[in-house]
TORMIMI-765430 format. One record per atom (N, C-alpha, C): residue number from 1; residue in three letters; x, y, z. Coordinates in Angstrom, 2 decimals. Each point is the difference from the previous one (the first is absolute). Example, Ala and Ser with C-alpha at 12.3 -4.5 7.8 and 13.67 -1.06 7.14 Angstrom:
NODE     k     r         u         v         w
NODE     1   ALA     13.19     -5.69      7.80
NODE     1   ALA     -0.89      1.19      0.00
NODE     1   ALA      0.90      1.20      0.00
NODE     2   SER     -0.35      1.05     -0.72
NODE     2   SER      0.82      1.19      0.06
NODE     2   SER     -0.77      1.09      0.73
END
This chain:
NODE     k     r         u         v         w
NODE     1   MET     -5.31    -22.10    -33.57
NODE     1   MET      1.46     -0.25     -1.55
NODE     1   MET      0.74      1.17      0.76
NODE     2   ARG      1.10      0.21      0.12
NODE     2   ARG      0.72      0.91     -0.30
NODE     2   ARG      0.78      1.26     -0.59
NODE     3   LEU      0.09      0.96      0.57
NODE     3   LEU      0.46      0.70     -1.13
NODE     3   LEU      1.67     -0.23     -0.25
NODE     4   THR      0.03      0.76     -1.40
NODE     4   THR      1.41      0.25     -0.33
NODE     4   THR      0.09      0.85      0.66
NODE     5   PHE      1.95      0.24     -0.27
NODE     5   PHE      0.26      1.41      0.87
NODE     5   PHE     -0.28      1.49     -1.04
NODE     6   GLU     -0.17     -0.43     -0.57
NODE     6   GLU     -0.37      1.44     -1.35
NODE     6   GLU     -1.13      0.22      0.57
NODE     7   GLU     -1.21     -1.02      0.18
NODE     7   GLU     -1.30      0.49     -0.10
NODE     7   GLU     -0.26      0.10      1.63
NODE     8   PHE      1.12     -0.26      0.50
NODE     8   PHE     -0.56      0.78      1.97
NODE     8   PHE      1.15      1.39     -0.16
NODE     9   LEU      0.75      0.19     -0.93
NODE     9   LEU      0.59      1.04      0.06
NODE     9   LEU     -1.13      0.92     -1.21
NODE    10   ALA     -0.58     -0.03     -0.59
NODE    10   ALA     -0.94      0.54     -0.24
NODE    10   ALA     -1.16      0.45      0.57
NODE    11   ALA     -0.50     -0.88      0.60
NODE    11   ALA     -1.01      0.17      1.24
NODE    11   ALA      0.74      0.54      1.14
NODE    12   ARG      0.54     -0.08      0.47
NODE    12   ARG      0.64      0.63      1.54
NODE    12   ARG      0.90      1.20     -0.54
NODE    13   LEU      1.02      0.53     -0.73
NODE    13   LEU      1.02      0.50     -0.43
NODE    13   LEU     -0.50      1.41      0.79
NODE    14   PRO     -1.37      0.33     -0.22
NODE    14   PRO     -0.08      1.47      0.71
NODE    14   PRO     -0.19      0.38      1.75
NODE    15   ALA     -0.56     -1.14     -0.17
NODE    15   ALA     -0.49     -0.62      1.81
NODE    15   ALA      1.34      0.18      0.66
NODE    16   LEU      1.06     -0.65     -0.22
NODE    16   LEU      0.78     -0.39      0.31
NODE    16   LEU      1.56      1.04     -0.01
NODE    17   THR     -0.30      0.89     -0.88
NODE    17   THR      0.59      1.30     -0.43
NODE    17   THR     -0.10      0.95      1.61
NODE    18   ARG     -1.17      0.47     -0.79
NODE    18   ARG     -0.83      0.59      1.90
NODE    18   ARG      0.41     -0.62      1.37
NODE    19   TYR      0.07     -0.97     -0.22
NODE    19   TYR      0.14     -0.96      1.47
NODE    19   TYR      1.71      0.10      0.28
NODE    20   SER      0.95     -0.21     -1.23
NODE    20   SER      0.86      0.10      0.34
NODE    20   SER      0.77      1.65      0.87
NODE    21   THR     -0.22      1.03     -1.18
NODE    21   THR      0.02      1.30      0.03
NODE    21   THR     -0.97      0.33      1.42
NODE    22   ALA     -1.03     -0.39      0.55
NODE    22   ALA     -0.24      0.22      1.09
NODE    22   ALA      0.73     -0.33      1.06
NODE    23   LEU      0.58     -1.11      0.63
NODE    23   LEU      1.33     -0.34      0.18
NODE    23   LEU      1.43      0.30      0.11
NODE    24   ALA      0.22      0.39     -1.10
NODE    24   ALA      1.22      0.61      0.24
NODE    24   ALA     -0.19      0.63      0.23
NODE    25   GLY     -0.48      1.15     -0.50
NODE    25   GLY      0.29      1.65      0.29
NODE    25   GLY     -0.16      0.64     -1.03
NODE    26   ASP      0.07     -0.56     -1.06
NODE    26   ASP      0.39      0.97     -0.80
NODE    26   ASP     -0.17     -0.84     -1.44
NODE    27   PRO     -0.56      0.94     -1.63
NODE    27   PRO      0.12     -0.90     -0.92
NODE    27   PRO      0.92     -1.09     -0.55
NODE    28   ASP      1.11      0.61      0.07
NODE    28   ASP      1.32     -0.14     -0.52
NODE    28   ASP      0.49     -1.10      0.39
NODE    29   THR     -0.13      0.17      1.59
NODE    29   THR      0.86     -1.37      0.22
NODE    29   THR     -0.80     -1.24      0.46
NODE    30   GLY     -1.35      0.89      0.33
NODE    30   GLY     -1.25     -1.39     -0.36
NODE    30   GLY      0.11     -0.69     -1.53
NODE    31   ALA      0.19      0.55     -1.28
NODE    31   ALA     -0.12     -0.58     -0.97
NODE    31   ALA      1.26     -0.99      0.06
NODE    32   ASP      1.30      0.69      0.58
NODE    32   ASP      1.05     -0.95     -0.12
NODE    32   ASP     -0.15     -1.44      0.77
NODE    33   VAL     -1.18      0.27      1.06
NODE    33   VAL      0.01     -1.00      1.16
NODE    33   VAL     -0.84     -1.14     -1.08
NODE    34   LEU     -0.92      0.30     -0.31
NODE    34   LEU     -0.79     -0.69     -1.06
NODE    34   LEU      0.55     -0.72     -0.99
NODE    35   GLN      0.67      0.82     -0.36
NODE    35   GLN      0.58     -0.59     -1.29
NODE    35   GLN      1.33     -1.01      0.82
NODE    36   ASP      0.56      0.40      0.40
NODE    36   ASP      1.41     -0.99      0.59
NODE    36   ASP     -1.28     -1.26      0.68
NODE    37   VAL     -1.09     -0.08      0.74
NODE    37   VAL     -0.77     -0.79      0.19
NODE    37   VAL     -0.38     -1.08     -1.25
NODE    38   LEU     -0.71      0.33     -1.94
NODE    38   LEU     -0.61     -0.32     -0.17
NODE    38   LEU      1.78     -0.81     -0.62
NODE    39   VAL      1.04      0.18     -0.17
NODE    39   VAL      0.77     -0.22     -0.82
NODE    39   VAL     -0.17     -1.91      1.11
NODE    40   LYS      0.35      0.57      1.16
NODE    40   LYS     -0.04     -1.17      0.62
NODE    40   LYS     -1.06     -1.28      0.05
NODE    41   ALA     -1.37      0.58      0.27
NODE    41   ALA     -1.32     -0.61     -0.99
NODE    41   ALA     -0.04     -0.61     -0.67
NODE    42   GLN      0.35     -0.15     -1.28
NODE    42   GLN     -0.10     -0.18     -1.07
NODE    42   GLN      0.70     -1.37     -0.65
NODE    43   PRO      1.42     -0.21      0.73
NODE    43   PRO      0.17     -1.32     -0.22
NODE    43   PRO     -0.51     -1.25      1.13
NODE    44   ARG     -0.52      1.23      0.79
NODE    44   ARG     -0.38     -1.22      0.98
NODE    44   ARG     -2.19     -0.39     -0.21
NODE    45   TRP     -0.46      0.65     -0.96
NODE    45   TRP     -1.38      0.40     -0.17
NODE    45   TRP     -1.03     -2.18      0.34
NODE    46   ALA      0.65     -0.15      0.00
NODE    46   ALA     -0.87     -1.29     -0.31
NODE    46   ALA      0.02     -0.55      1.40
NODE    47   ARG      1.30      0.55      1.30
NODE    47   ARG     -0.86     -0.58      0.81
NODE    47   ARG     -0.56      0.75      0.99
NODE    48   ILE      0.42      1.89     -0.32
NODE    48   ILE     -0.80      0.67     -0.08
NODE    48   ILE     -1.59      0.10      0.46
NODE    49   ALA     -0.25     -0.32     -1.77
NODE    49   ALA     -1.39     -0.42     -0.24
NODE    49   ALA     -0.84     -1.07      0.15
NODE    50   ALA      0.61     -0.90      1.07
NODE    50   ALA     -0.16     -0.82      0.34
NODE    50   ALA     -1.10      0.45      1.44
NODE    51   ALA      0.77      0.73      0.40
NODE    51   ALA     -0.02      0.53      1.59
NODE    51   ALA     -1.85     -0.20     -0.13
NODE    52   ASP     -0.45      0.41      1.10
NODE    52   ASP     -1.55      0.50      0.28
NODE    52   ASP     -0.75      0.96     -0.37
NODE    53   GLU      1.54      1.65      0.48
NODE    53   GLU     -0.47      1.19     -0.55
NODE    53   GLU      1.52      0.45     -0.57
NODE    54   PRO      0.27      0.03     -1.66
NODE    54   PRO      0.95      0.53      0.19
NODE    54   PRO      0.63      1.09     -0.19
NODE    55   GLU     -1.46      1.01     -0.16
NODE    55   GLU      0.64      1.37     -0.20
NODE    55   GLU      0.47      0.22      1.85
NODE    56   ALA     -0.66     -0.78      1.45
NODE    56   ALA      0.40      0.49      0.85
NODE    56   ALA      1.34     -0.80      0.24
NODE    57   TYR      0.12     -0.59     -0.90
NODE    57   TYR      2.22     -0.69     -0.07
NODE    57   TYR      0.23      1.55     -0.06
NODE    58   VAL     -0.43      0.50     -1.47
NODE    58   VAL      1.08      0.65     -0.29
NODE    58   VAL     -0.25      1.43      0.40
NODE    59   ARG     -1.06      0.39      0.58
NODE    59   ARG     -0.05      0.96      1.35
NODE    59   ARG      1.10     -0.45      0.93
NODE    60   ARG      0.13     -0.71      0.87
NODE    60   ARG      0.66     -0.59      0.83
NODE    60   ARG      1.46      0.12     -0.62
NODE    61   MET      0.72      0.00     -1.46
NODE    61   MET      1.21     -0.13      0.15
NODE    61   MET      0.09      1.42     -0.72
NODE    62   VAL     -1.00      0.96     -0.08
NODE    62   VAL      0.77      1.49     -0.41
NODE    62   VAL      0.57      0.52      1.70
NODE    63   ILE     -1.44     -0.50      1.09
NODE    63   ILE      0.63      0.56      1.78
NODE    63   ILE      1.22     -1.00     -0.17
NODE    64   ASN      0.63     -0.98     -0.44
NODE    64   ASN      1.18     -0.70      0.25
NODE    64   ASN      1.07      0.83     -0.61
NODE    65   GLU     -0.05      0.74     -0.95
NODE    65   GLU      0.60      0.76     -0.68
NODE    65   GLU      0.72      1.07      0.28
NODE    66   LEU     -1.29      0.59      0.22
NODE    66   LEU      0.11      1.66      0.81
NODE    66   LEU      1.30     -0.30      1.19
NODE    67   ILE     -0.46     -1.05      1.05
NODE    67   ILE      0.95     -0.07      1.22
NODE    67   ILE      1.00     -0.22     -0.63
NODE    68   SER      0.28     -1.03     -0.78
NODE    68   SER      1.29     -0.46      0.27
NODE    68   SER      0.46      0.70     -0.59
NODE    69   THR      0.31      0.43     -1.39
NODE    69   THR      0.80      0.30     -0.77
NODE    69   THR     -0.02      1.90      0.57
NODE    70   ARG     -1.11      0.47      0.22
NODE    70   ARG      0.05      1.47     -0.38
NODE    70   ARG      0.74      0.11      1.65
NODE    71   ARG      0.08     -0.47      1.09
NODE    71   ARG      0.13      0.18      1.45
NODE    71   ARG      1.19      0.98      0.16
NODE    72   ARG      1.36     -0.56     -0.90
NODE    72   ARG      0.52      1.53      0.25
NODE    72   ARG      0.61      1.28     -0.41
NODE    73   PHE     -0.68     -0.11     -1.36
NODE    73   PHE     -0.28      0.72     -0.65
NODE    73   PHE     -0.58      1.01      0.53
NODE    74   LEU     -1.36     -0.14      0.53
NODE    74   LEU     -1.21      1.16      0.53
NODE    74   LEU      0.52     -0.05      1.78
NODE    75   ALA      0.87     -0.89      0.11
NODE    75   ALA      0.36      0.59      1.97
NODE    75   ALA      1.06      1.59     -1.01
NODE    76   ARG      0.83     -0.49     -0.93
NODE    76   ARG      0.81      1.45     -0.49
NODE    76   ARG     -0.05      0.62     -0.52
NODE    77   LEU     -1.52     -0.02     -0.45
NODE    77   LEU     -1.25      1.26     -0.55
NODE    77   LEU     -0.22      0.49      1.58
NODE    78   ARG     -0.06     -0.49      0.84
NODE    78   ARG     -1.09      0.81      0.98
NODE    78   ARG      1.04      0.38      0.79
NODE    79   ARG      1.04     -0.35      0.05
NODE    79   ARG      1.22      0.71      0.54
NODE    79   ARG      0.68      1.00     -1.27
NODE    80   GLU     -0.70      0.17     -0.61
NODE    80   GLU      0.53      1.49     -0.87
NODE    80   GLU     -0.71      1.45      0.25
NODE    81   ARG     -1.52     -1.15      0.35
NODE    81   ARG     -1.19      1.27     -0.05
NODE    81   ARG     -0.25     -0.26      1.36
NODE    82   ALA      0.76      0.76      0.85
NODE    82   ALA     -0.73      0.64      1.49
NODE    82   ALA     -1.18      0.37     -0.37
NODE    83   HIS     -0.23      0.91     -0.52
NODE    83   HIS     -1.70      0.78     -0.17
NODE    83   HIS     -0.46     -0.83     -1.07
NODE    84   VAL     -1.35      0.84      0.02
NODE    84   VAL     -1.11     -0.56     -0.58
NODE    84   VAL      0.17      1.26     -1.25
NODE    85   PRO     -0.06     -0.31     -0.82
NODE    85   PRO     -0.01      0.83     -1.51
NODE    85   PRO     -1.76      1.02     -0.17
NODE    86   GLU      0.65      0.68     -0.27
NODE    86   GLU     -1.70      1.30      0.41
NODE    86   GLU     -0.61     -0.90     -1.47
NODE    87   PRO     -1.17     -0.50     -0.41
NODE    87   PRO     -0.61      0.16     -1.12
NODE    87   PRO     -0.25      1.03     -1.08
NODE    88   VAL      0.13     -0.50     -0.85
NODE    88   VAL     -0.16      1.46     -1.29
NODE    88   VAL     -1.08     -0.06     -0.38
NODE    89   ALA     -0.67      0.94      0.36
NODE    89   ALA     -1.20      0.38     -0.24
NODE    89   ALA     -0.09      0.14     -1.46
NODE    90   ASP     -1.79     -0.83     -0.25
NODE    90   ASP     -0.30      0.18     -1.03
NODE    90   ASP     -0.73      0.55     -0.47
NODE    91   GLY     -0.57      1.08      1.01
NODE    91   GLY     -1.81      0.83     -0.28
NODE    91   GLY     -0.75     -0.65      0.72
NODE    92   THR     -0.65     -1.15      0.74
NODE    92   THR     -0.60     -0.62      0.41
NODE    92   THR     -0.20     -0.77      1.80
NODE    93   GLU      0.07      0.52      0.33
NODE    93   GLU      0.09      0.14      1.41
NODE    93   GLU      0.01     -2.07      0.26
NODE    94   GLN     -0.64     -0.56     -0.54
NODE    94   GLN     -0.19     -1.02      0.36
NODE    94   GLN      1.21     -0.44     -0.85
NODE    95   ARG      0.86     -0.38     -0.99
NODE    95   ARG      0.71     -0.59     -0.57
NODE    95   ARG      1.56      0.55      1.00
NODE    96   ALA     -0.44      1.30      0.25
NODE    96   ALA      1.24      0.19      1.22
NODE    96   ALA      0.29     -1.02      1.10
NODE    97   ASP     -1.80      0.21      0.89
NODE    97   ASP      0.64     -0.97      0.61
NODE    97   ASP      0.20     -1.47     -0.30
NODE    98   ARG     -0.55     -0.51     -0.56
NODE    98   ARG      0.04     -1.29     -0.54
NODE    98   ARG      1.55     -0.37     -0.17
NODE    99   ASP      0.78      1.08     -0.90
NODE    99   ASP      1.23     -0.06      0.53
NODE    99   ASP      0.80     -0.13      0.88
NODE   100   ALA     -0.41      0.91      0.63
NODE   100   ALA      0.70     -0.05      1.07
NODE   100   ALA     -0.64     -1.08      0.81
NODE   101   LEU     -0.87     -0.91      0.79
NODE   101   LEU     -0.22     -1.02      0.45
NODE   101   LEU      1.19     -1.44     -0.80
NODE   102   VAL     -0.23      0.20     -1.44
NODE   102   VAL      1.10     -0.77     -0.72
NODE   102   VAL      1.40      0.22      0.27
NODE   103   GLN      0.95      1.07      0.70
NODE   103   GLN      0.84      0.17      0.32
NODE   103   GLN      0.07     -0.42      1.43
NODE   104   LEU     -0.93      0.26      0.91
NODE   104   LEU     -0.08     -0.91      1.17
NODE   104   LEU      0.51     -1.28      0.38
NODE   105   ILE     -1.12     -0.44     -1.29
NODE   105   ILE      0.05     -1.50      0.33
NODE   105   ILE      0.99     -0.71     -0.90
NODE   106   ARG      0.92      0.96     -0.81
NODE   106   ARG      1.50     -0.49     -0.80
NODE   106   ARG      1.40      0.37      1.09
NODE   107   ALA     -0.52      0.55      1.11
NODE   107   ALA      0.91      0.44      1.25
NODE   107   ALA      0.11     -1.15      1.01
NODE   108   LEU     -1.37     -0.79     -0.48
NODE   108   LEU      0.01     -1.40      1.14
NODE   108   LEU      0.99     -1.02     -0.69
NODE   109   PRO      0.67     -0.98      1.62
NODE   109   PRO      0.86     -1.17     -0.90
NODE   109   PRO     -0.93     -0.84     -0.44
NODE   110   THR      0.73     -0.98     -0.60
NODE   110   THR     -1.08     -0.63     -1.03
NODE   110   THR     -0.48     -0.97      0.44
NODE   111   ARG     -0.09     -1.12      0.92
NODE   111   ARG     -1.02     -0.73      1.15
NODE   111   ARG     -1.58      0.92      0.21
NODE   112   GLN      0.50      1.38      0.28
NODE   112   GLN     -1.02      0.66      0.99
NODE   112   GLN     -0.92      0.37     -1.50
NODE   113   ARG      0.87      1.04     -1.78
NODE   113   ARG     -0.76      0.19     -0.11
NODE   113   ARG     -1.33     -1.06     -1.21
NODE   114   ILE      1.02     -1.35      0.08
NODE   114   ILE     -0.80     -0.56     -0.32
NODE   114   ILE     -1.33     -0.22      0.67
NODE   115   VAL      0.81     -0.20      1.31
NODE   115   VAL     -1.96     -0.88      1.14
NODE   115   VAL     -0.45      1.33     -0.54
NODE   116   ILE      0.30      1.51      0.03
NODE   116   ILE     -0.86      1.12     -0.75
NODE   116   ILE     -1.18      0.10     -0.74
NODE   117   VAL      0.95     -0.54     -1.02
NODE   117   VAL     -0.65     -0.29     -1.36
NODE   117   VAL     -1.24     -1.39     -0.20
NODE   118   LEU      0.44     -1.16      0.67
NODE   118   LEU     -0.60     -0.91      0.25
NODE   118   LEU     -1.36      0.84      0.80
NODE   119   ARG      0.17      0.14      0.84
NODE   119   ARG     -0.88      0.42      1.05
NODE   119   ARG     -1.61      0.96     -0.83
NODE   120   TYR      0.93      1.25     -0.14
NODE   120   TYR     -1.07      1.17     -0.70
NODE   120   TYR     -0.10      0.26     -1.53
NODE   121   PHE      1.37     -0.26     -0.45
NODE   121   PHE     -0.88     -0.19     -1.90
NODE   121   PHE     -0.32     -1.19     -0.54
NODE   122   GLU      0.10     -1.33      0.85
NODE   122   GLU     -0.15     -1.28     -0.34
NODE   122   GLU     -1.48     -0.32      0.87
NODE   123   ASP      0.04      0.50      1.07
NODE   123   ASP     -1.19     -0.21      0.78
NODE   123   ASP      0.22     -1.78      0.79
NODE   124   MET      0.94      0.07      0.01
NODE   124   MET     -0.23     -1.80      0.54
NODE   124   MET      0.44      0.34      1.87
NODE   125   ALA     -1.11     -0.83      0.32
NODE   125   ALA      0.99     -0.74      1.08
NODE   125   ALA      1.44     -0.08      0.75
NODE   126   ASP     -0.14      0.03      1.24
NODE   126   ASP      1.14     -0.41      1.03
NODE   126   ASP      0.64     -0.99     -0.40
NODE   127   ALA     -1.03     -1.06      0.62
NODE   127   ALA      0.21     -1.62     -0.86
NODE   127   ALA      0.99      0.02     -1.15
NODE   128   ASP     -1.20      0.37     -0.99
NODE   128   ASP     -0.22     -0.63     -1.48
NODE   128   ASP      2.03      0.92     -0.20
NODE   129   ILE      0.33      1.06      0.63
NODE   129   ILE      1.16      0.66     -0.99
NODE   129   ILE      1.16     -0.71      1.46
NODE   130   ALA      0.27     -0.58      1.19
NODE   130   ALA      0.18     -0.87      0.53
NODE   130   ALA      0.86     -1.11     -0.62
NODE   131   ALA     -1.66     -0.64     -0.96
NODE   131   ALA      0.62     -1.37     -0.37
NODE   131   ALA      0.99      0.39     -1.17
NODE   132   LEU     -0.45      1.19     -0.55
NODE   132   LEU      0.49     -0.17     -1.56
NODE   132   LEU      1.93      0.85      0.24
NODE   133   LEU     -0.12      0.34      1.16
NODE   133   LEU      1.45      0.66      0.38
NODE   133   LEU      1.04     -0.74      1.30
NODE   134   GLY     -0.89     -1.16     -0.01
NODE   134   GLY      0.25     -1.26      0.75
NODE   134   GLY      0.69      0.23      1.17
NODE   135   CYS     -0.95      0.71      0.79
NODE   135   CYS      0.59      0.26      1.38
NODE   135   CYS     -1.34      0.38      0.86
NODE   136   SER     -0.17      0.02      1.26
NODE   136   SER     -1.41      0.31      0.67
NODE   136   SER     -0.72      1.00     -0.01
NODE   137   PRO     -1.36      0.27      0.18
NODE   137   PRO     -1.01      0.77     -0.24
NODE   137   PRO      1.02      0.98      1.31
NODE   138   VAL      0.15     -0.02      1.01
NODE   138   VAL      0.69      0.26      0.96
NODE   138   VAL      0.87      1.46     -0.89
NODE   139   THR      0.86     -0.99     -0.25
NODE   139   THR      1.59      0.81     -0.59
NODE   139   THR     -1.04      0.78     -1.27
NODE   140   VAL     -1.26     -0.38     -0.62
NODE   140   VAL     -0.06      1.46     -1.13
NODE   140   VAL     -1.57      1.16      0.56
NODE   141   ARG      0.40     -0.62      1.31
NODE   141   ARG     -0.55      1.50      0.90
NODE   141   ARG      0.76      0.62      0.06
NODE   142   SER      1.21     -0.60      0.85
NODE   142   SER      0.96      0.93      0.41
NODE   142   SER      0.68      0.58     -1.47
NODE   143   GLN      0.33     -0.59     -0.41
NODE   143   GLN      0.07      1.02     -1.66
NODE   143   GLN     -0.45      1.03     -0.33
NODE   144   ALA     -1.35     -0.20      0.06
NODE   144   ALA     -0.85      1.11     -0.34
NODE   144   ALA     -0.34      1.15      1.22
NODE   145   SER      0.53     -0.44      1.44
NODE   145   SER     -0.34      0.84      1.04
NODE   145   SER      2.07      0.90     -0.37
NODE   146   ARG      0.27     -0.45     -0.15
NODE   146   ARG      1.13      0.77      0.02
NODE   146   ARG      0.21      0.41     -1.46
NODE   147   ALA     -0.29     -0.41     -1.35
NODE   147   ALA     -0.76      1.17     -0.96
NODE   147   ALA     -0.18      1.01      0.21
NODE   148   LEU     -1.34     -0.21      0.50
NODE   148   LEU     -0.83      1.32      0.11
NODE   148   LEU      0.42      1.09      1.47
NODE   149   ALA      0.84     -0.83      0.69
NODE   149   ALA      0.48      1.34      0.98
NODE   149   ALA      1.14      0.74     -1.04
NODE   150   THR      0.62     -0.89     -0.63
NODE   150   THR      1.35      0.32     -0.64
NODE   150   THR     -0.79      1.37     -1.37
NODE   151   LEU     -0.74     -0.70     -0.11
NODE   151   LEU     -1.21      1.27     -1.22
NODE   151   LEU     -0.02      1.31      0.67
NODE   152   ARG     -1.07     -0.34      1.45
NODE   152   ARG     -0.11      0.99      1.40
NODE   152   ARG      0.98      1.07     -0.29
NODE   153   GLY      1.37     -0.23      0.78
NODE   153   GLY      1.35      0.29      0.18
NODE   153   GLY     -0.01      1.29     -1.18
NODE   154   ILE      0.44     -1.07     -1.20
NODE   154   ILE      0.02      0.65     -0.69
NODE   154   ILE     -1.23      1.78     -0.78
NODE   155   ALA     -1.16     -0.87      0.30
NODE   155   ALA     -0.66      0.95     -0.66
NODE   155   ALA     -0.35      0.54      1.13
NODE   156   ALA      0.11      0.55      1.60
NODE   156   ALA      0.13      0.96      0.39
NODE   156   ALA      0.40      1.04      0.31
NODE   157   PRO      1.23      0.42     -0.09
NODE   157   PRO      1.04      1.08     -0.49
NODE   157   PRO     -0.14      0.03     -0.83
NODE   158   SER     -0.65      0.15     -1.16
NODE   158   SER     -0.39      0.60     -1.25
NODE   158   SER     -1.16      0.95      0.34
NODE   159   LEU     -1.15     -1.05      0.49
NODE   159   LEU     -1.64      0.46      0.67
NODE   159   LEU      0.64      1.17      0.00
NODE   160   LEU      0.59      0.39      1.65
NODE   160   LEU      0.04      1.26      0.70
NODE   160   LEU      0.80      0.80     -0.77
NODE   161   GLU      1.49     -0.08     -1.11
NODE   161   GLU      0.04      0.93     -0.58
NODE   161   GLU     -0.85      0.89     -0.72
NODE   162   GLU     -1.00     -0.72     -0.60
NODE   162   GLU     -1.40      0.64     -0.70
NODE   162   GLU     -0.13      0.81      0.52
NODE   163   ARG     -0.54      0.12      1.78
NODE   163   ARG     -0.85      0.61      0.40
NODE   163   ARG      0.74      1.55      0.55
END
């Protein structure tokens, strides 16, 4: 039995929202991307629902939307943000650390950020990420390596300043 689009949304919208937000790097962009994807998916739902895994199809649509339509916008934002903004202290060290990590991940190029989120937040294997992104596992590993090197380079100066 195939789910209707409305049934699919009722069951999976919270998970898709979390997924899109994690990939996008912030809730507003994640919500915008997910909304754009769902607007595109709704008229094609009969074909999507016929696929083996409709949710995987929609998740791939989220990734494609992030890569294609946000590339120039995010590049411009990265140029404007030459430094990593300081996290807003909210009274707990754990929250400040999480905010700092999110800010660092936001500074990454789109593909590197997607690889990091899928690998460490979604706990996906390199081969699965490669299949999702349409590239080789070696490319996934190189993107992850570059992302981690960038994160170390950004985080290391701030650690030295604290001492």
